[in-house]
C-alpha positions as semicolon CSV with decimal commas, in nm:
position;residue;x (nm);y (nm);z (nm)
1;G;12,826;6,608;12,895
2;W;12,903;6,835;12,590
3;L;12,727;6,719;12,272
4;P;12,556;6,390;12,391
5;N;12,453;6,321;12,032
6;G;12,744;6,462;11,840
7;L;12,770;6,750;11,604
8;I;12,493;6,689;11,364
9;P;12,184;6,788;11,576
10;L;12,380;7,120;11,635
11;F;12,370;7,185;11,269
12;T;11,985;7,056;11,214
13;T;11,860;7,309;11,463
14;L;12,046;7,612;11,308
15;L;11,787;7,701;11,097
16;I;11,538;7,716;11,369
17;V;11,787;7,916;11,578
18;N;11,796;8,176;11,299
19;F;11,419;8,181;11,310
20;A;11,433;8,273;11,683
21;F;11,698;8,553;11,611
22;N;11,463;8,682;11,339
23;G;11,426;9,065;11,345
24;T;11,724;9,221;11,461
25;E;11,788;9,341;11,082
26;M;11,483;9,570;11,132
27;I;11,701;9,791;11,308
28;G;11,852;9,889;10,958
29;I;11,483;9,949;10,810
30;A;11,385;10,158;11,107
31;A;11,722;10,374;11,055
32;G;11,538;10,565;10,755
33;E;11,282;10,688;10,991
34;T;11,486;10,765;11,306
35;E;11,561;11,096;11,438
36;N;11,944;11,154;11,464
37;P;12,048;10,783;11,317
38;E;12,403;10,862;11,387
39;K;12,343;10,825;11,752
40;N;12,027;10,628;11,801
41;V;12,113;10,346;11,519
42;P;12,457;10,235;11,700
43;K;12,284;10,272;12,029
44;A;11,990;10,057;11,927
45;I;12,229;9,805;11,790
46;H;12,444;9,779;12,098
47;A;12,123;9,712;12,299
48;A;11,984;9,456;12,053
49;V;12,339;9,245;12,122
50;W;12,320;9,290;12,497
51;R;11,936;9,174;12,502
52;L;12,022;8,871;12,284
53;I;12,307;8,772;12,524
54;I;12,099;8,813;12,833
55;F;11,775;8,685;12,718
56;F;11,878;8,409;12,439
57;V;12,227;8,303;12,586
58;G;12,171;8,373;12,939
59;T;11,832;8,137;12,932
60;I;12,016;7,857;12,760
61;V;12,300;7,868;13,022
62;V;12,068;7,884;13,319
63;I;11,835;7,558;13,192
64;S;12,144;7,353;13,090
65;S;12,275;7,420;13,422
66;L;11,956;7,306;13,599
67;L;11,836;7,024;13,358
68;P;11,973;6,705;13,209
69;Y;11,960;6,727;12,823
70;S;11,701;6,415;12,840
71;D;11,450;6,636;13,031
72;A;11,484;6,964;12,859
73;G;11,296;6,880;12,527
74;L;10,939;6,950;12,452
75;N;10,852;6,573;12,463
76;A;11,051;6,510;12,751
77;G;10,880;6,221;12,964
78;G;10,675;6,121;12,687
79;H;10,448;6,434;12,714
80;G;10,412;6,724;12,448
81;G;10,310;7,074;12,433
82;L;10,382;7,371;12,648
83;S;10,315;7,184;12,967
84;S;10,650;6,997;12,897
85;S;10,858;7,334;12,814
86;P;11,195;7,339;12,976
87;F;11,105;7,685;13,122
88;V;10,778;7,542;13,297
89;T;11,007;7,231;13,410
90;V;11,245;7,479;13,579
91;F;10,970;7,680;13,741
92;N;10,811;7,387;13,868
93;L;11,124;7,252;14,030
94;M;11,169;7,588;14,194
95;G;10,847;7,559;14,322
96;I;10,679;7,869;14,133
97;P;10,299;7,828;14,093
98;Y;10,107;7,869;13,789
99;A;10,446;7,847;13,574
100;E;10,256;7,718;13,258
101;D;10,026;8,010;13,280
102;F;10,317;8,251;13,332
103;I;10,477;8,078;13,006
104;R;10,158;8,129;12,836
105;F;10,157;8,505;12,893
106;V;10,500;8,526;12,798
107;I;10,436;8,358;12,458
108;I;10,161;8,559;12,388
109;T;10,345;8,884;12,452
110;A;10,615;8,774;12,244
111;L;10,370;8,690;11,970
112;L;10,214;9,024;11,955
113;S;10,548;9,173;11,929
114;T;10,665;8,967;11,664
115;A;10,346;9,032;11,477
116;N;10,377;9,404;11,525
117;S;10,738;9,430;11,413
118;G;10,690;9,198;11,101
119;L;10,386;9,414;10,984
120;Y;10,606;9,723;11,000
121;A;10,903;9,557;10,817
122;A;10,693;9,380;10,560
123;S;10,478;9,709;10,478
124;R;10,786;9,918;10,464
125;M;10,957;9,713;10,243
126;M;10,663;9,701;10,006
127;W;10,624;10,049;10,000
128;A;10,999;10,080;9,920
129;L;11,001;9,850;9,649
130;S;10,682;10,021;9,505
131;A;10,888;10,362;9,516
132;Q;11,158;10,218;9,308
133;N;10,896;10,106;9,068
134;Q;10,978;9,717;9,156
135;L;10,611;9,671;9,262
136;P;10,291;9,843;9,146
137;R;10,257;10,190;9,240
138;V;9,957;10,138;9,449
139;F;10,150;9,995;9,732
140;A;10,353;10,354;9,755
141;K;10,017;10,534;9,854
142;V;10,037;10,651;10,231
143;S;9,799;10,821;10,462
144;K;9,831;11,159;10,585
145;S;10,035;11,047;10,879
146;G;10,275;10,876;10,608
147;V;10,137;10,495;10,677
148;P;10,163;10,280;10,367
149;V;9,802;10,204;10,396
150;V;9,753;9,946;10,102
151;A;10,097;9,747;10,194
152;V;9,976;9,737;10,562
153;W;9,627;9,568;10,458
154;V;9,789;9,339;10,196
155;T;10,041;9,221;10,477
156;M;9,760;9,159;10,709
157;I;9,550;8,960;10,465
158;G;9,852;8,765;10,367
159;G;9,924;8,644;10,725
160;L;9,573;8,506;10,764
161;P;9,654;8,163;10,615
162;G;9,895;8,112;10,889
163;L;9,615;8,124;11,139
164;L;9,416;7,888;10,925
165;S;9,694;7,630;10,897
166;E;9,618;7,511;11,241
167;Q;9,316;7,318;11,096
168;F;9,493;7,171;10,810
169;G;9,818;6,956;10,910
170;A;9,933;7,209;11,155
171;D;10,249;7,032;11,236
172;V;10,380;7,000;10,905
173;I;10,257;7,329;10,789
174;F;10,404;7,521;11,075
175;K;10,747;7,353;11,040
176;N;10,732;7,448;10,682
177;L;10,635;7,790;10,744
178;M;10,898;7,824;11,014
179;G;11,166;7,698;10,768
180;V;11,063;7,925;10,498
181;A;11,063;8,260;10,723
182;A;11,415;8,133;10,845
183;F;11,551;8,060;10,508
184;T;11,420;8,392;10,381
185;M;11,621;8,560;10,678
186;V;11,928;8,388;10,607
187;I;11,921;8,483;10,265
188;V;11,887;8,866;10,385
189;W;12,147;8,819;10,633
190;M;12,365;8,675;10,340
191;S;12,305;8,980;10,152
192;I;12,368;9,203;10,451
193;C;12,713;9,042;10,506
194;W;12,794;9,063;10,119
195;S;12,694;9,429;10,112
196;Q;12,875;9,541;10,421
197;F;13,189;9,344;10,296
198;N;13,169;9,529;9,954
199;F;13,064;9,869;10,115
200;R;13,397;9,878;10,335
201;R;13,619;9,780;10,034
202;Q;13,474;10,052;9,824
203;W;13,475;10,318;10,093
204;L;13,855;10,265;10,145
205;R;13,919;10,252;9,768
206;Q;13,778;10,603;9,746
207;G;14,066;10,718;9,964
208;R;13,856;10,735;10,282
209;S;13,921;10,581;10,620
210;A;13,723;10,353;10,816
211;S;13,746;10,629;11,126
212;E;13,520;10,835;10,910
213;L;13,233;10,588;10,961
214;K;12,978;10,683;11,236
215;F;12,941;10,298;11,302
216;R;13,196;10,012;11,222
217;T;13,163;9,669;11,177
218;P;13,393;9,511;11,462
219;W;13,683;9,261;11,304
220;F;13,637;9,345;10,955
221;P;13,649;9,160;10,726
222;L;13,622;8,851;10,970
223;V;13,287;8,930;11,058
224;P;13,096;8,951;10,726
225;I;13,302;8,671;10,566
226;L;13,222;8,436;10,879
227;G;12,868;8,560;10,883
228;F;12,804;8,467;10,495
229;I;12,977;8,121;10,538
230;C;12,760;8,038;10,842
231;C;12,442;8,155;10,671
232;T;12,494;7,946;10,364
233;A;12,551;7,625;10,568
234;T;12,229;7,703;10,780
235;G;12,038;7,763;10,456
236;L;12,148;7,447;10,325
237;S;12,053;7,247;10,632
238;M;11,687;7,306;10,539
239;A;11,749;7,071;10,248
240;A;11,849;6,794;10,461
241;D;11,531;6,798;10,656
242;P;11,287;6,580;10,460
243;E;10,987;6,752;10,615
244;M;11,131;7,112;10,508
245;L;11,246;6,994;10,163
246;S;10,938;7,112;10,002
247;G;10,965;7,466;10,158
248;F;11,348;7,486;10,054
249;I;11,250;7,382;9,688
250;G;10,950;7,645;9,709
251;C;11,191;7,924;9,852
252;L;11,437;7,870;9,552
253;L;11,170;7,904;9,301
254;F;11,005;8,196;9,459
255;M;11,371;8,344;9,447
256;A;11,406;8,278;9,079
257;T;11,082;8,417;8,986
258;C;11,170;8,737;9,176
259;Y;11,494;8,745;8,989
260;A;11,340;8,674;8,641
261;S;11,068;8,915;8,698
262;Y;11,310;9,186;8,761
263;Y;11,527;9,096;8,499
264;W;11,223;9,099;8,253
265;L;11,097;9,432;8,380
266;Y;11,443;9,615;8,375
267;H;11,532;9,514;8,023
268;N;11,190;9,602;7,885
269;K;11,234;9,955;8,053
270;T;11,598;9,993;7,925
């Protein structure tokens, strides 16, 4: 049946769901280096939406149609880990051999893709901040081919603690790392929704029309408003999980430090 454990589990998993959707905003980051962005960026946005519907929503529909909810968790049947994944369970029921090995291959491929896109986005952000004098100028250094070398190396070195965490309380550290990544993405999407809302209002106030825009947000202003509200609720859900509370507090302190340092640098320069 629908919602066998009520509405609360739906909200407590929103942050993890947001973590899984992490990365779609990189279309905007890549737009600055895209040839013919008026054509290719809307094309990429539409493709991303359809892929999310097919591979995320479609997968959930298939699994929930084939398995009872009690057998779809990672700890179903008293077992844990990859072998009890709902994907493996479905493949085994269909009689597909080497299901666990197949899922491992898919996960490794997805991890490599995620690491590659994360390295691209993080290094480009550091380069952009450096170019705007919000980070030391050394991060703006690029190679002959236009690659921000220093930013790439710093990003790669910064990812090493994530690999080492497996040896020191892997479950707690991983959950907090995932929560921190998801929370920061929630903040990013809140800023995207807020910026889109203000941008359209300013655009219309200047006497221009929405038809002049090469790509228009559908159902404006409902989409950015709902997006902002849902992201706010998702971010606050992190504070409701005792294991993620430390990560939530750490994120708030880090954001406060960033704003304070920017405020201090801005006023010193002016």
